[in-house]
C-alpha positions in Angstrom: 284.2 42.7 76.6 284.2 45.8 74.4 287.0 48.4 74.1 285.4 51.0 76.4 284.8 48.4 79.1 288.4 47.3 78.9 289.6 51.0 79.0 287.5 51.5 82.1 289.0 48.5 83.7 292.5 49.7 82.9 291.6 53.1 84.4 290.4 51.4 87.6 293.6 49.4 87.9 295.7 52.5 87.2 293.8 54.5 89.9 294.0 51.6 92.4 297.8 51.1 91.9 298.9 54.7 91.3 302.2 54.1 93.1 303.0 51.0 91.0 304.2 50.7 87.4 301.9 48.9 85.0 304.2 46.7 83.1 301.8 45.0 80.6 298.7 46.2 78.8 299.0 44.3 75.6 296.8 41.5 76.8 293.9 43.9 76.5 294.5 44.3 72.8 292.5 41.9 70.6 290.8 42.1 67.2 287.9 44.3 68.7 290.6 46.6 70.0 292.3 46.8 66.6 289.0 47.3 64.8 288.3 50.3 67.1 291.7 51.7 66.5 291.1 51.3 62.7 287.7 53.1 63.0 289.3 56.1 64.7 291.7 56.7 61.8 290.5 59.7 59.6 289.1 58.4 56.3 291.1 60.9 54.2 294.4 60.2 55.9 297.5 60.7 53.7 299.6 57.7 52.8 303.0 57.3 54.4 306.3 56.3 52.8 304.8 53.0 51.5 302.1 54.9 49.5 299.3 52.7 51.0 296.0 54.5 51.5 293.3 53.5 54.0 291.2 52.2 51.1 294.0 49.9 50.1 294.5 48.7 53.7 290.7 48.0 53.9 290.9 45.6 50.9 292.1 42.8 53.2 291.2 44.4 56.6 290.7 41.4 58.8 293.9 39.7 57.7 295.9 43.0 57.9 294.7 43.8 61.4 295.2 40.2 62.6 298.8 40.3 61.2 299.5 43.7 62.7 298.2 42.5 66.1 300.3 39.4 66.0 303.5 41.3 65.0 302.8 44.0 67.7 302.3 41.4 70.5 305.2 39.2 69.5 307.6 42.2 69.3 308.2 41.6 65.6 306.6 44.9 64.6 309.1 47.4 63.3 307.8 50.9 62.7 308.5 52.0 59.2 310.2 55.4 58.4 307.9 58.4 58.6 307.3 60.5 55.5 308.6 64.1 55.9 306.6 66.9 54.3 306.6 70.6 54.7 303.5 72.8 55.2 303.3 76.6 55.2 303.7 78.2 58.6 302.1 81.5 59.6 302.2 84.0 56.8 303.6 81.4 54.4 307.2 82.6 54.3 308.3 79.7 56.4 307.5 76.0 56.4 306.9 73.6 59.2 308.1 70.0 58.9 305.5 67.3 59.7 305.8 63.5 59.7 303.2 61.3 58.1 303.3 57.7 59.4 302.0 54.8 57.3 298.4 53.8 57.7 299.3 50.6 59.5 301.6 52.5 61.9 298.7 55.0 62.6 296.4 52.1 63.5 298.9 50.6 65.9 299.7 54.0 67.4 296.0 54.5 68.0 295.7 51.0 69.5 298.6 51.8 71.9 297.0 55.1 72.7 293.8 53.4 73.6 295.7 51.3 76.1 297.8 54.1 77.6 295.2 56.9 77.7 293.3 55.5 80.7 296.5 55.0 82.6 297.7 58.6 82.2 294.3 60.2 82.5 294.4 59.3 86.2 297.4 61.6 86.7 295.9 64.7 85.0 294.1 67.5 86.8 290.6 68.5 85.7 292.1 71.8 84.5 294.6 70.1 82.2 293.4 70.4 78.6 296.2 69.6 76.1 295.4 66.7 73.8 293.0 65.0 76.1 289.9 63.1 75.3 286.6 65.0 75.6 288.5 68.2 76.3 288.8 71.1 73.8 290.7 74.3 73.3 287.4 76.1 73.7 286.9 74.6 77.2 290.5 75.6 78.0 289.8 79.2 77.0 286.6 79.2 79.0 288.4 77.9 82.1 291.1 80.5 81.7 288.6 83.3 81.3 286.8 82.3 84.5 290.1 82.1 86.4 291.1 85.6 85.2 287.7 87.0 86.1 287.5 85.3 89.5 291.0 86.2 90.5 290.9 89.7 89.1 294.0 89.1 87.0 295.1 92.3 85.0 297.9 91.0 82.9 298.5 88.0 80.6 301.8 87.5 78.9 302.0 85.5 75.7 305.5 84.3 74.9 306.4 82.6 71.6 309.9 81.3 71.6 310.8 81.4 67.9 311.7 77.9 66.6 312.1 76.6 70.1 311.4 73.0 69.1 313.6 73.3 66.1 316.6 74.0 68.4 315.9 71.1 70.9 318.0 67.9 70.8 315.3 65.3 69.9 317.5 62.3 70.8 
């Protein structure tokens, strides 16, 4: 069974049992699942704290993915620290911190996303656009434009709370 078929099955189960908590999805994860997760990692992805590039990880890909899968399923996987870098923000006078996970951590994050996405997709409305598969910011703007036009809305207020996420307690 390929990854898309498994994701469709997960979505069916999530839809059928919306009032229940799905407690285990890891049994869907296998080497095909990990291969698909690996394929979805951007080729020019930056290395994390371990300095390992995607090309380096590929040198022993089958072994690396099998080992990662076994550690993830057994509960032995421990996420490594995330590399902190700063990129220019806005006009360049300020910097925004971003975290760069290791290549292996990205692969596992993608594998987990592949399992969770079909579950959470059942909860979203068609007009929800943020960070969803097959949805883009252009579609969101088009939808918003149609709503404004159809409902004769005359005002739009854009609020940017300066450094809002910098002031939140992230614990």
